[in-house]
C-alpha positions in Angstrom: -20.7 -50.4 13.1 -20.8 -47.6 10.5 -18.9 -48.3 7.3 -16.0 -46.1 6.4 -16.8 -43.8 3.5 -14.0 -45.2 1.4 -15.5 -48.7 1.6 -19.1 -48.0 0.4 -20.5 -47.6 -3.0 -21.2 -44.3 -4.7 -24.9 -44.4 -4.3 -24.7 -44.9 -0.5 -22.0 -42.1 -0.3 -24.4 -39.7 -2.0 -27.3 -40.7 0.2 -25.1 -39.9 3.3 -23.8 -36.7 1.7 -27.3 -35.4 1.1 -28.1 -36.2 4.7 -25.2 -33.9 5.8 -22.2 -36.3 6.0 -19.3 -34.2 4.8 -16.8 -37.1 4.9 -18.9 -39.1 2.4 -19.2 -36.1 0.2 -15.4 -35.6 0.2 -14.9 -39.3 -0.7 -17.4 -39.0 -3.6 -15.6 -36.0 -5.0 -12.2 -37.7 -4.6 -13.4 -40.7 -6.5 -14.3 -38.5 -9.5 -11.3 -36.3 -9.4 -9.1 -38.4 -11.8 -11.9 -38.6 -14.4 -12.7 -34.9 -14.1 -9.0 -34.0 -14.5 -8.7 -36.2 -17.6 -11.8 -34.6 -19.1 -10.5 -31.1 -18.3 -7.1 -31.9 -19.9 -8.8 -32.9 -23.1 -10.8 -29.7 -23.2 -8.1 -27.2 -22.2 -4.9 -28.9 -23.2 -3.3 -27.2 -20.1 -2.7 -28.9 -16.8 -2.9 -25.8 -14.6 -6.2 -24.8 -16.3 -7.5 -28.3 -16.0 -6.7 -28.4 -12.2 -8.4 -25.1 -11.8 -11.5 -26.4 -13.7 -11.7 -29.4 -11.3 -11.6 -27.1 -8.3 -14.2 -24.8 -9.7 -16.4 -27.9 -10.5 -16.2 -29.0 -6.8 -17.1 -25.5 -5.6 -20.1 -25.1 -7.9 -21.3 -28.7 -7.1 -21.0 -28.0 -3.3 -23.2 -24.9 -3.6 -25.8 -26.6 -5.8 -25.7 -30.1 -4.3 -29.3 -29.8 -2.8 -30.6 -29.4 -6.3 -29.4 -32.9 -7.4 -32.4 -35.2 -7.4 -31.0 -38.4 -9.1 -27.9 -39.8 -7.2 -26.9 -42.2 -10.0 -26.4 -39.2 -12.2 -23.8 -37.5 -9.9 -20.8 -38.2 -12.2 -22.6 -36.9 -15.3 -23.7 -33.8 -13.4 -20.1 -33.1 -12.3 -18.9 -33.5 -15.9 -21.6 -31.1 -17.2 -20.4 -28.5 -14.7 -16.8 -29.1 -15.7 -17.6 -28.8 -19.4 -19.5 -25.6 -18.9 -16.6 -24.0 -17.0 -14.0 -25.1 -19.6 -16.2 -23.7 -22.4 -16.6 -20.4 -20.6 -12.9 -20.1 -20.2 -12.2 -20.9 -23.8 -14.8 -18.5 -25.1 -13.6 -15.8 -22.8 -10.2 -16.1 -24.3 -11.7 -15.6 -27.8 -13.6 -12.5 -26.4 -16.9 -14.1 -27.1 -20.0 -13.6 -24.9 -20.1 -15.7 -21.8 -22.3 -18.7 -22.1 -25.1 -19.5 -19.6 -24.7 -22.2 -17.1 -25.4 -25.7 -18.5 -28.2 -27.2 -16.6 -29.9 -30.6 -17.3 -33.5 -30.2 -16.2 -33.7 -33.9 -15.5 -31.1 -33.5 -12.8 -31.5 -30.0 -11.5 -34.3 -28.8 -9.3 -34.3 -25.0 -9.4 -35.0 -23.2 -6.1 -31.6 -23.4 -4.4 -32.4 -20.5 -2.1 -35.2 -22.4 -0.4 -33.6 -25.8 -0.4 -30.1 -24.7 0.8 -31.4 -23.0 3.9 -33.1 -26.3 5.0 -30.3 -28.6 3.9 -28.0 -30.2 6.4 -24.9 -29.4 4.4 -25.6 -25.6 4.5 -24.0 -25.1 7.9 -21.0 -27.3 7.1 -20.3 -25.4 3.8 -20.7 -22.0 5.5 -18.5 -23.0 8.4 -15.8 -24.0 6.0 -16.1 -20.7 4.1 -15.9 -18.9 7.4 -12.4 -20.3 8.1 -11.0 -18.4 5.1 -9.4 -15.0 5.6 -12.1 -12.3 5.3 -11.3 -10.9 1.8 -11.4 -14.4 0.3 -14.4 -15.4 2.4 -16.5 -12.4 1.3 -15.6 -13.0 -2.4 -16.4 -16.7 -2.1 -19.7 -16.1 -0.4 -20.9 -13.7 -3.1 -19.6 -15.8 -6.0 -21.1 -19.1 -4.9 -24.1 -18.2 -2.8 -25.2 -14.7 -3.9 -27.4 -13.6 -6.7 -24.8 -11.4 -8.4 -22.0 -13.8 -9.3 -20.2 -11.7 -12.0 -16.8 -10.3 -11.2 -18.0 -6.7 -11.9 -20.9 -7.0 -9.5 -18.8 -8.6 -6.7 -16.3 -5.7 -7.2 -19.1 -3.2 -6.8 -20.4 -4.8 -3.7 -16.9 -5.1 -2.1 -15.7 -1.7 -3.4 -12.5 -3.1 -4.9 -11.2 -3.3 -8.5 -12.4 -6.1 -10.7 -8.8 -7.3 -11.0 -8.6 -7.7 -7.2 -11.8 -9.8 -7.3 -10.3 -12.0 -10.1 -7.1 -12.5 -8.0 -9.0 -13.3 -4.8 -11.3 -15.8 -6.5 -8.4 -17.5 -8.2 -6.8 -18.1 -4.8 -10.2 -19.0 -3.3 -10.6 -21.8 -5.8 -7.3 -23.3 -4.7 -7.8 -22.9 -1.0 -11.6 -23.5 -0.6 -11.9 -26.7 -2.5 -9.0 -28.3 -0.6 -10.2 -26.9 2.7 -13.7 -28.2 2.2 -12.5 -31.7 1.5 -9.9 -31.7 4.2 -12.4 -30.5 6.8 -15.2 -32.7 5.7 -17.3 -33.8 8.6 -16.2 -31.2 11.1 -18.9 -29.5 13.1 -19.5 -25.8 12.9 -18.0 -23.3 15.3 -19.0 -23.4 19.0 -20.7 -20.0 18.7 -23.5 -21.4 16.4 -26.2 -20.4 18.9 -24.9 -16.8 19.1 -24.7 -16.5 15.3 -28.2 -18.0 14.9 -29.6 -15.5 17.4 -27.9 -12.6 15.7 -29.2 -13.7 12.3 -32.8 -14.0 13.7 -32.6 -10.5 15.1 -31.3 -9.0 11.9 -33.9 -10.9 9.8 -36.6 -9.5 12.1 -35.3 -6.0 11.5 -36.4 -6.2 7.8 -40.0 -7.4 8.6 -43.0 -5.2 8.3 -43.1 -1.4 8.8 -42.0 -1.3 12.4 -39.3 1.3 13.2 -38.4 -0.3 16.5 -37.2 -3.4 14.7 -34.9 -1.4 12.5 -33.8 0.7 15.4 -32.4 -2.4 17.1 -30.3 -3.1 14.0 -29.0 0.4 14.0 -28.1 0.1 17.7 -25.8 -2.8 16.8 -23.8 -0.6 14.4 -20.6 1.3 15.3 -21.1 5.0 15.6 -18.6 5.5 12.8 -19.6 2.5 10.7 -18.3 2.4 7.2 -21.1 2.3 4.6 -20.7 1.6 0.9 -23.6 1.9 -1.5 -23.0 0.5 -5.0 -25.0 0.1 -8.2 -24.3 -1.1 -11.7 -22.4 1.4 -13.9 -22.1 4.0 -11.1 -19.2 4.9 -8.8 -19.8 3.7 -5.2 -20.9 6.1 -2.5 -18.8 5.8 0.6 -20.0 7.3 3.9 -19.2 7.0 7.6 -21.6 7.1 10.5 -24.7 5.2 11.4 -26.8 8.4 11.1 -26.6 7.9 7.3 -28.0 4.3 7.7 -30.7 5.6 10.0 -31.7 8.3 7.5 -31.9 5.8 4.7 -34.0 3.3 6.6 -36.3 6.1 7.9 -36.8 7.4 4.4 -37.8 3.9 3.2 -40.2 3.6 6.1 -41.8 7.0 5.5 -42.4 6.0 1.8 -44.0 2.7 2.8 -41.2 0.5 1.4 -41.4 -3.1 2.5 -38.6 -5.6 2.4 -39.2 -9.1 1.2 -36.2 -11.3 2.3 -34.9 -13.7 -0.3 -31.8 -15.1 1.4 -30.0 -14.8 4.7 -26.6 -16.3 5.6 -24.3 -15.7 8.5 -21.2 -16.8 10.4 -19.2 -15.3 13.2 -17.8 -12.4 11.1 -20.4 -11.6 8.5 -24.1 -11.6 7.6 -25.4 -11.6 4.0 -29.0 -10.6 3.2 -30.7 -10.4 -0.2 -34.0 -8.6 -0.3 -36.6 -7.5 -2.8 -38.2 -4.1 -2.3 -42.0 -3.6 -2.5 -42.7 0.1 -3.1 -45.9 1.7 -2.0 -48.2 2.4 -5.0 -48.0 6.1 -4.2 -44.2 6.0 -4.7 -43.7 3.2 -7.3 -40.1 4.3 -8.2 -38.7 5.0 -4.7 -36.5 1.9 -4.5 -35.0 -0.3 -7.1 -36.1 -4.0 -7.4 -33.9 -5.2 -4.6 -30.5 -5.1 -2.8 -27.8 -7.2 -1.3 -26.5 -6.2 2.1 -23.2 -7.5 3.3 -22.6 -6.8 7.0 -19.1 -7.3 8.5 -18.9 -7.8 12.3 -16.4 -7.2 15.0 -17.6 -9.1 18.0 -21.2 -8.2 18.5 -20.9 -4.9 16.6 -21.5 -4.2 12.9 -18.4 -2.4 11.7 -19.1 -2.2 7.9 -22.0 -2.6 5.6 -21.9 -2.9 1.8 -25.1 -2.4 -0.1 -25.5 -3.3 -3.7 -28.7 -2.0 -5.4 -30.2 -4.1 -8.2 -30.4 -2.4 -11.6 -33.8 -0.9 -12.4 -35.6 -2.4 -15.4 -35.3 -0.3 -18.6 -38.1 2.2 -18.8 -40.8 1.8 -21.4 -40.2 4.4 -24.1 -44.0 4.5 -24.8 
């Protein structure tokens, strides 16, 4: 008979969690919640901020769990994440520069994008995010799984004010942490096969220099699809109609631009792709270094696409 998660030791809990057992992960988090809250209270001297810091710690840990190599260090790893978040909040209040994430190289294995895709917890985490209302889901996905986690970049991708992003993420932290723990161990939605097939088709559309592959993606788009192109320090460009998407993809193809897929995630309502661009040597400046594409679906159709273009590196004055 399998032991209940609340009756086994922490090491075994983490072994099970890393194998994809959500209930064990939830139990491990709950065991550390009182200690994390006490530490946050010492750092912030504010109960509401301390509770927010604990929720943020759980979310960051969930997204980065596959990087944890040494299970006995789980508690210290959580405390490092918590301390980093609290220090960021305190420094932000003093209008100081945001500090970088604290990472102990003895505990963290960099390369989340490769490990998360293979990890058993990936589908569970994404399924839980998928149960959030769309505005919160998209913000959470970009914040915790994308390569552009700053509020300003998320605002540009979603085409909303920065204040709206802050408000949504504040609510996400309250709702998502509790939802993940409450739903620990639940299976993904019944339409997993349909989502997987759609993701495979969309991923294939970015491979090689084959127009037919990209044409299949365009055919999935609504005729009057909403398109938003955004880039750092520029107002977004908003267009309607898949002819604009077709023209952009044709232009890339004609200039020999190849897409190198970095990350692909999906659920029943959205797909997220991060890609690097490889320009043809004849047109080295045609595309920026890369882009994030966020596709919002209505059934089998793509109703909206947000494209965030990575900043170009500064030009050499010489």
